[in-house]
N, C-alpha and C positions, 0 to 999 in steps of 0.2 A: 606338510603335502598337500598340494593342490584334486576334489576332487567334485567330477561335475555332478550335482542330484540327477533323475532320472525328470523328475518335473524341466529340467536344467534343457538337455537333452532330446522333451518333448517339443519344446516351444522356440529350438536354435531347429529340428528336422517340422514343424507348422510352418513356420519362418521359410525355409527353404521351399518347402514342396509348392504353397503360394510363387514365392516367386518359380518357381519356375512352372505351373499352371501359366503364369501368362506367359512366357518363355514359349509355351504350348498354343497360344491363343493366338499374338503374334504371325510362329510363323505360319499359321495354319489360314489366317486374315491372309499372309502375304501370300503364299502358296492359293488358297484356295478361298477364294476375291468373293466370287458368288455361289459357292454355298455355305461359308459363313456369313454372309454379307446379312439374313434376314435375321441373323440373332443377334441381340445387343453384350455387352461387355460379359453385367452374372450370368447369363444365360451358357453366354463361351466356353465361361467359366468351367460351367455346370458340367458341361458335355467334355472336354479336357478333362478333370475330374474322373465321372463314371467311366473313360475310356480308359483312365491310368489303372482306376484298379482295376477295369477289365482284363486288360494287357496284362497287366501284376500275373490275377492268379492262369495263366498260359509259363509264365517265366520270362515275361519280355520284362528287362528292365535297367535294357541301358535306353536313353535320352533318342538313338538313331531310331532301334525297336518301338517307343515309343510313342513317337510323330510318326511311325507309317501306321501303328494299328492304327490309333487315332484319325489320321486322312483320314485309312476304309472305314470308320465311321462315317466320310461323309462321303465318302464314294459309293456306297458298295451299303451302308447302312444302319444309325447307332446302336445293332442289335446283331449284325452281322456273323459277332462269331454263334450265335446262337446254333446258327446252322448247321445242320448236324452231321454234312462235308466238313465246313469246316472247321466247328467242333474237333470232330478226328481231326486233325492236321495236324493244327493248337496244341493240341495233346498225345501227338503223334514223339517217342523219345527221342529216334536215332538223330532229332537234326537240330545243335544252336536256332533257339527260340529265335535270333536275328540272320538267323539262312532261308527260319522259315517266314521270316518280313520277308526277308527282296524275293526270296519265287513265289507267294502268291501277293506280294502290289505290281511284278515285274508279269505276274500270269491276267489282274485282271487289266491292268496299263492293255496291254496284244487284246482284249478281253473286257472290256466294258461293262456289266450288268447291263439289260436294256431298260 
């Protein structure tokens, strides 16, 4: 019987996560070139990792939802989710996390922060 040990699973997870962060950083550079230009690759990857952890606190786990959350960290500020009204919205239990992100992104596109 084939058994995968926890340390092997952790190594696979770390590898997958590093690849995911690189892809997310590439998408951010593509779609938000002005906002990401001041960051070198290491700083952008650190920002992606922080945003990923923050997004997951709100149940945002799909690639689409995470990239939207990351985009908002550049459009509305790296800690936009700490704004009490935004935090209450993100914690609202009656909407799927991806739907919440769609609504929030649509709102900010129509009403950009000053």
